[in-house]
VOPAGU-2260 file (C-alpha; in pm, 1 decimal, decimal comma):
REM VOPAGU-2260
SITE   aa  ch    i         X         Y         Z
SITE  UNK   A    0   -7122,3    1290,9   10115,8
SITE  UNK   A    1   -7370,8    1136,2   10359,0
SITE  UNK   A    2   -7596,9     994,5   10087,9
SITE  UNK   A    3   -7294,2     859,9    9900,2
SITE  UNK   A    4   -7171,9     691,9   10219,7
SITE  UNK   A    5   -7504,8     520,9   10275,7
SITE  UNK   A    6   -7526,8     393,8    9918,2
SITE  UNK   A    7   -7166,1     290,9    9865,8
SITE  UNK   A    8   -7082,5     -75,7    9881,1
SITE  UNK   A    9   -6734,9      19,1   10004,5
SITE  UNK   A   10   -6757,0     367,9   10163,1
SITE  UNK   A   11   -6379,1     395,2   10188,2
SITE  UNK   A   12   -6359,9     423,7    9808,5
SITE  UNK   A   13   -6532,6     760,6    9842,9
SITE  UNK   A   14   -6234,2     910,7   10023,2
SITE  UNK   A   15   -5986,8     808,1    9752,2
SITE  UNK   A   16   -6074,0    1110,0    9536,9
SITE  UNK   A   17   -6109,6    1366,8    9815,6
SITE  UNK   A   18   -5855,0    1606,0    9958,6
SITE  UNK   A   19   -5809,5    1533,7   10329,6
SITE  UNK   A   20   -5851,5    1815,4   10579,6
SITE  UNK   A   21   -5643,8    1836,4   10894,4
SITE  UNK   A   22   -5796,1    1834,3   11241,5
SITE  UNK   A   23   -5646,3    1802,3   11587,3
SITE  UNK   A   24   -5748,7    1501,6   11791,6
SITE  UNK   A   25   -5834,6    1625,7   12138,2
SITE  UNK   A   26   -5975,2    1312,3   12299,7
SITE  UNK   A   27   -6050,7     956,2   12193,5
SITE  UNK   A   28   -6234,0     654,1   12331,0
SITE  UNK   A   29   -6355,0     325,2   12190,4
SITE  UNK   A   30   -6682,3     484,6   12082,6
SITE  UNK   A   31   -6584,4     825,3   11954,3
SITE  UNK   A   32   -6354,7    1123,7   11957,8
SITE  UNK   A   33   -6336,9    1496,4   12011,7
SITE  UNK   A   34   -6161,0    1691,2   11739,9
SITE  UNK   A   35   -6070,3    2054,4   11681,6
SITE  UNK   A   36   -6146,7    2162,7   11325,5
SITE  UNK   A   37   -6116,9    2484,0   11126,3
SITE  UNK   A   38   -6486,0    2498,9   11040,2
SITE  UNK   A   39   -6815,0    2381,2   11176,8
SITE  UNK   A   40   -6987,2    2069,7   11048,3
SITE  UNK   A   41   -7356,4    2015,9   11100,8
SITE  UNK   A   42   -7482,8    1755,8   11344,8
SITE  UNK   A   43   -7546,0    1417,1   11184,6
SITE  UNK   A   44   -7281,0    1491,2   10917,0
SITE  UNK   A   45   -7093,5    1175,5   10820,7
SITE  UNK   A   46   -6714,8    1196,5   10811,3
SITE  UNK   A   47   -6407,9     974,8   10792,2
SITE  UNK   A   48   -6122,8    1018,5   11039,4
SITE  UNK   A   49   -5774,5     880,2   10988,6
SITE  UNK   A   50   -5673,5     809,9   11348,3
SITE  UNK   A   51   -5316,1     728,5   11251,2
SITE  UNK   A   52   -5200,3     944,7   10957,7
SITE  UNK   A   53   -4834,5     859,8   11029,8
SITE  UNK   A   54   -4917,2     487,5   11032,2
SITE  UNK   A   55   -4731,6     452,8   11360,5
SITE  UNK   A   56   -4983,9     269,9   11578,0
SITE  UNK   A   57   -5189,5      64,3   11333,8
SITE  UNK   A   58   -5510,0     253,7   11408,0
SITE  UNK   A   59   -5786,5     244,9   11146,3
SITE  UNK   A   60   -5958,8     502,9   10933,1
SITE  UNK   A   61   -6302,0     520,3   11092,8
SITE  UNK   A   62   -6640,4     638,0   10980,4
SITE  UNK   A   63   -6812,2     871,4   11222,1
SITE  UNK   A   64   -7106,8    1102,0   11273,0
SITE  UNK   A   65   -7086,3    1453,8   11413,1
SITE  UNK   A   66   -7289,3    1463,8   11733,7
SITE  UNK   A   67   -7230,6    1830,4   11818,2
SITE  UNK   A   68   -7015,5    2120,0   11708,6
SITE  UNK   A   69   -6931,2    2416,4   11929,3
SITE  UNK   A   70   -6722,2    2722,6   11847,8
SITE  UNK   A   71   -6417,0    2767,8   12066,6
SITE  UNK   A   72   -6407,3    3109,0   12229,9
SITE  UNK   A   73   -6166,1    3363,1   12084,0
SITE  UNK   A   74   -6055,3    3114,9   11820,5
SITE  UNK   A   75   -6159,3    3044,4   11466,9
SITE  UNK   A   76   -6195,2    2675,2   11551,2
SITE  UNK   A   77   -6475,3    2436,3   11639,8
SITE  UNK   A   78   -6475,6    2150,9   11888,8
SITE  UNK   A   79   -6672,0    1855,9   11756,2
SITE  UNK   A   80   -6786,8    1536,3   11918,1
SITE  UNK   A   81   -6776,5    1242,6   11679,2
SITE  UNK   A   82   -6944,0     904,3   11732,4
SITE  UNK   A   83   -6771,1     616,6   11555,3
SITE  UNK   A   84   -6995,9     410,7   11327,8
SITE  UNK   A   85   -6970,0      49,4   11211,5
SITE  UNK   A   86   -6644,5     -33,8   11389,4
SITE  UNK   A   87   -6535,5    -392,6   11356,0
SITE  UNK   A   88   -6449,1    -555,4   11690,9
SITE  UNK   A   89   -6081,2    -566,5   11591,2
SITE  UNK   A   90   -6082,2    -191,5   11514,3
SITE  UNK   A   91   -6255,0    -115,0   11844,3
SITE  UNK   A   92   -5997,0    -324,4   12029,0
SITE  UNK   A   93   -5705,2    -144,5   11859,3
SITE  UNK   A   94   -5845,3     192,8   11960,7
SITE  UNK   A   95   -5912,6      87,7   12321,0
SITE  UNK   A   96   -5566,7     -71,7   12352,2
SITE  UNK   A   97   -5407,8     245,6   12216,5
SITE  UNK   A   98   -5597,2     463,8   12465,8
SITE  UNK   A   99   -5488,1     243,8   12758,4
SITE  UNK   A  100   -5127,1     243,5   12635,1
SITE  UNK   A  101   -5122,9     625,2   12614,2
SITE  UNK   A  102   -5281,3     659,7   12959,1
SITE  UNK   A  103   -5025,0     419,5   13104,3
SITE  UNK   A  104   -4740,8     618,9   12943,4
SITE  UNK   A  105   -4880,5     943,2   13089,6
SITE  UNK   A  106   -4895,4     792,3   13438,7
SITE  UNK   A  107   -4529,7     690,0   13412,7
SITE  UNK   A  108   -4433,8    1050,5   13330,1
SITE  UNK   A  109   -4636,0    1200,4   13617,2
């Protein structure tokens, strides 16, 4: 998929014909995320992540690159660090605003 992503005029058209795979979002920032996935992906692998599958918060589908992948002990899962690529300023701002909103909500609970 990496070569297709680089050559595509609109890389998001690539994902139209693919079956999505579920992952658990563990951590997120304006520049990347940590996810828990059922299999390992090699470093430098290009992926797309739907940050808002329920379309609740208005977060974008982002293109990212796997920075590292590490097996979780005693689990058949991998923790992966993903760097976001080619974010528009408006997408970056939505993500950062969402992170601050969630942190604020957590502080109110504590």
